[in-house]
N, C-alpha and C positions, 0 to 999 in steps of 0.2 A: 549476507547480513545476519544479524542476530535475531533470535526468536522474539526478543523484546521489540524489535523494529516491526516485525509482522503483527504483533499484538497492538502496537501503537497505530499501525495503518488500519487494522480492522476496527479499532475503537473510533478512529476518525471517520471511517466509512459509516459505522453505525450512528455516530453523532449526526452525520449528514443526512442519513435516512430519516432520523427522528425529526430534524429540522424540516425536511421536505414534507414529511407526513403532517407535521403541525401546520406548516404553511398551507397545505392542501385543505386541511380540515377547517382552518380559520379564514381561508380565502386570502391569505397574506402571500402575494406573489413574490415579494422580496425575500421573505424567509424561505419559501420554497426554492427559489433560485440559489440562495446561499447554501442550502442543504445539498442541492445538486452539484454546486461548485466544490463543497467539502468532499463529496463522494469522488469527484473527478480527480482532485488532488490526491486523495488516498489511493486511488487506483494507479495513478502515475508513480507515486512513491513505491507502491508494491511492485510494479513492473521493474523499476530501477533496482529494487532489492533483489528480485528474482534474477535479473541479469548479472548483478554483482555476485550472487551465490554461484551461478553457473560459471562465470569467469574464474572465480576462486577455485572451484572444483577442477577446472581444466589446468590451472596453474599448479595445483597440488598434484595432479596426475603427471604432469611433465616433471615436476620436481622429484616425485617418487621414481620415475624412470631413470632420471639422471643420477640419483643417489643409490639406485638398486633396491629400493624398498618395494 
């Protein structure tokens, strides 16, 4: 995936961390849980992005072997 996807995932993770921290400080369990959920979504998206990058790399390797590059 693109570097911008990684940046978006990191931003979503940081937003979630902020919500979780704010929820902890204020005693707002809903906000804390929402922040944890945002972090989990960001982590899942990042894992998917990492797998897609790995698959693309392998496809490129095979393509290079087939074309003699």
